[in-house]
C-alpha positions as CSV (number, residue, x, y, z in Angstrom):
1,M,80.4,41.9,129.4
2,K,81.2,45.1,131.2
3,M,79.2,47.4,128.9
4,P,75.7,46.0,129.8
5,F,76.6,46.2,133.5
6,F,77.9,49.8,133.1
7,A,74.8,50.8,131.2
8,S,72.5,49.3,133.9
9,F,74.5,51.1,136.6
10,I,74.0,54.4,134.7
11,I,70.3,53.8,134.4
12,F,70.1,53.0,138.1
13,L,71.9,56.2,139.0
14,I,69.5,58.2,136.8
15,W,66.5,56.5,138.4
16,L,67.9,57.1,141.9
17,S,68.5,60.7,141.1
18,Y,64.9,61.1,139.8
19,E,63.4,59.4,142.9
20,I,65.5,61.6,145.3
21,S,64.4,64.7,143.4
22,K,60.8,63.6,143.4
23,S,60.9,62.9,147.2
24,R,62.5,66.3,147.8
25,R,59.8,68.0,145.7
26,R,57.1,66.2,147.7
27,G,58.7,67.2,151.0
28,E,59.0,70.8,149.9
29,K,55.3,70.8,148.8
30,A,54.2,69.3,152.1
31,Q,56.2,71.8,154.0
32,D,54.8,74.7,151.9
33,I,51.2,73.4,152.6
34,Y,51.9,73.1,156.3
35,W,53.2,76.7,156.6
36,K,50.3,78.1,154.7
37,R,47.9,76.3,157.0
38,E,49.8,77.5,160.0
39,A,49.7,81.1,158.8
40,A,46.0,80.8,158.2
41,A,45.5,79.2,161.7
42,N,47.5,81.9,163.4
43,S,45.3,84.6,161.9
44,T,42.0,82.8,162.8
45,R,39.9,84.8,165.3
46,R,38.6,83.4,168.6
47,K,35.5,81.3,168.2
48,S,32.9,80.1,170.7
49,L,33.8,76.9,172.6
50,D,30.2,76.2,173.6
51,S,29.8,73.3,171.0
52,L,32.8,71.3,172.4
53,N,32.1,67.8,173.6
54,Y,32.9,68.3,177.2
55,I,33.5,65.2,179.3
56,A,32.0,65.0,182.8
57,V,33.3,62.5,185.4
58,P,30.3,60.5,186.6
59,F,31.3,60.1,190.2
60,D,27.8,58.9,191.2
61,T,28.1,55.9,188.9
62,L,31.8,55.0,189.4
63,P,32.9,52.7,192.2
64,M,34.2,55.4,194.4
65,D,33.6,53.4,197.6
66,V,35.7,50.4,196.6
67,M,39.1,50.2,198.1
68,A,38.6,53.8,199.1
69,E,41.3,53.6,201.9
70,D,44.0,52.2,199.6
71,E,46.6,54.9,199.1
72,R,46.9,54.5,195.4
73,V,43.2,54.5,194.9
74,K,43.0,57.6,197.0
75,E,45.5,59.3,194.6
76,Y,43.4,58.3,191.6
77,H,40.3,59.7,193.3
78,R,42.1,63.0,194.1
79,T,43.3,63.2,190.4
80,L,39.8,62.7,189.1
81,H,38.3,65.3,191.5
82,Y,41.0,67.8,190.4
83,L,40.4,67.2,186.7
84,A,36.6,67.5,187.2
85,E,37.1,71.1,188.3
86,S,38.1,72.2,184.8
87,P,36.9,71.4,181.3
88,I,38.0,68.1,179.8
89,V,37.8,67.5,176.0
90,N,39.2,64.8,173.8
91,F,41.1,66.3,170.8
92,T,42.9,63.1,169.8
93,G,43.9,63.2,166.2
94,L,43.8,67.0,165.9
95,S,47.0,69.0,165.6
96,N,47.5,72.4,167.2
97,T,47.1,73.9,163.7
98,D,43.7,72.0,163.3
99,L,42.6,73.4,166.6
100,K,43.5,77.0,165.8
101,L,41.8,76.8,162.4
102,K,38.6,75.4,164.0
103,Y,38.4,77.4,167.2
104,G,40.7,80.4,166.8
105,A,44.4,81.0,167.6
106,P,43.6,82.9,170.8
107,N,42.0,79.7,172.3
108,I,45.0,77.4,171.7
109,D,46.4,77.4,175.2
110,L,43.0,76.8,176.7
111,L,42.3,73.9,174.3
112,M,45.7,72.3,175.0
113,R,44.9,72.3,178.7
114,Y,41.5,70.7,178.0
115,D,43.3,68.0,175.9
116,Q,46.0,67.4,178.5
117,S,43.3,67.0,181.2
118,Y,41.7,64.3,178.9
119,T,45.0,62.5,178.5
120,T,45.5,62.5,182.3
121,L,41.9,61.3,182.8
122,V,42.1,58.2,180.6
123,R,45.5,57.3,182.0
124,T,44.2,57.6,185.5
125,L,41.1,55.5,184.7
126,Q,43.3,52.8,183.3
127,Q,45.5,52.7,186.4
128,W,42.5,52.7,188.7
129,A,40.8,49.9,186.7
130,E,44.0,47.8,186.8
131,Q,44.3,48.3,190.5
132,L,40.8,47.1,191.2
133,H,41.1,44.3,188.7
134,H,44.2,43.0,190.4
135,A,42.5,43.1,193.7
136,G,39.6,41.0,192.4
137,Y,37.0,43.8,191.8
138,I,36.3,42.7,188.3
139,A,32.8,44.3,187.9
140,E,34.1,47.6,189.2
141,A,37.1,47.6,186.9
142,K,34.8,46.9,184.0
143,Q,32.6,49.8,185.0
144,I,35.6,52.2,184.9
145,L,36.8,50.9,181.6
146,E,33.4,51.2,180.0
147,F,33.2,54.8,181.0
148,S,36.7,55.3,179.5
149,M,35.5,53.7,176.3
150,S,32.6,56.1,176.1
151,T,35.1,59.0,175.9
152,D,36.9,57.3,172.9
153,T,40.1,56.6,174.8
154,D,43.1,55.4,172.8
155,V,44.8,53.7,175.7
156,S,45.5,50.3,174.3
157,A,45.8,48.7,177.7
158,S,42.3,49.7,178.5
159,Y,40.9,47.9,175.5
160,R,43.1,44.8,176.3
161,L,41.9,44.6,179.9
162,L,38.2,45.1,179.0
163,A,38.4,42.5,176.3
164,E,40.0,40.1,178.9
165,I,37.2,40.8,181.3
166,Y,34.5,40.2,178.6
167,S,36.2,36.9,177.7
168,A,36.5,35.8,181.3
169,E,32.8,36.6,182.0
170,G,31.4,34.9,178.9
171,E,30.7,38.2,177.2
172,K,33.0,37.8,174.3
173,D,30.1,38.9,172.0
174,K,30.8,42.5,173.2
175,I,34.3,42.5,171.8
176,P,33.1,43.2,168.2
177,E,31.5,46.4,169.5
178,L,34.9,47.4,170.9
179,I,36.6,46.6,167.6
180,E,34.1,48.8,165.8
181,R,34.6,51.6,168.3
182,A,38.4,51.3,167.9
183,Q,38.2,51.4,164.1
184,H,36.6,54.8,164.3
185,L,39.4,56.3,166.5
186,K,41.4,59.2,165.1
187,S,44.4,58.1,167.1
188,A,47.7,56.8,165.7
189,S,47.2,53.8,168.0
190,R,44.0,52.7,166.2
191,N,45.5,49.8,164.2
192,I,47.3,48.4,167.2
193,I,44.2,48.5,169.3
194,V,42.1,46.8,166.6
195,R,44.7,44.1,166.3
196,I,44.8,43.5,170.0
197,L,41.0,43.2,170.1
198,Q,40.9,40.9,167.0
199,E,43.4,38.6,168.7
200,S,41.3,38.6,171.9
201,Y,38.1,37.8,169.9
202,R,39.8,34.8,168.2
């Protein structure tokens, strides 16, 4: 009775050793590919940034006069005006290596600042929309969130709140459009956002 068990155990050890070796080879191959791409990226010359999808903050169409004396709203306004003074670009889904390969290694610090400005922008828009929504300014909150959607934000709370507003206002038929937009996001949060919206639509 012991021999079949021992033979099975030996087979298991051989299989386990093979899987560990295969995983190690995959890891080494992936690391080799990464370092080759990184070396190529670091030698990529500076390229024009004229074709970037720059984001402008549309102050003339945002509800800047609503709760304008509220201290938190004032802070959101100040942040938006500060961000608007420099370029804002959404690079979600692109690594630094990707950016260097596409736009040149000398541009990487600049591009990272553009992307950080975008991250700050969509977080600020979310906080501002929440503040107005909580105070009962539903249409204004929707206005802010819809602008955020137009920039391909991946802030899940923005999708959740906008879907909630659509449902409350009898505009649930707009949620499938949000789902479609979310499905095309390059963000790691894409599947979570899609699930949130699908639950809202049900």
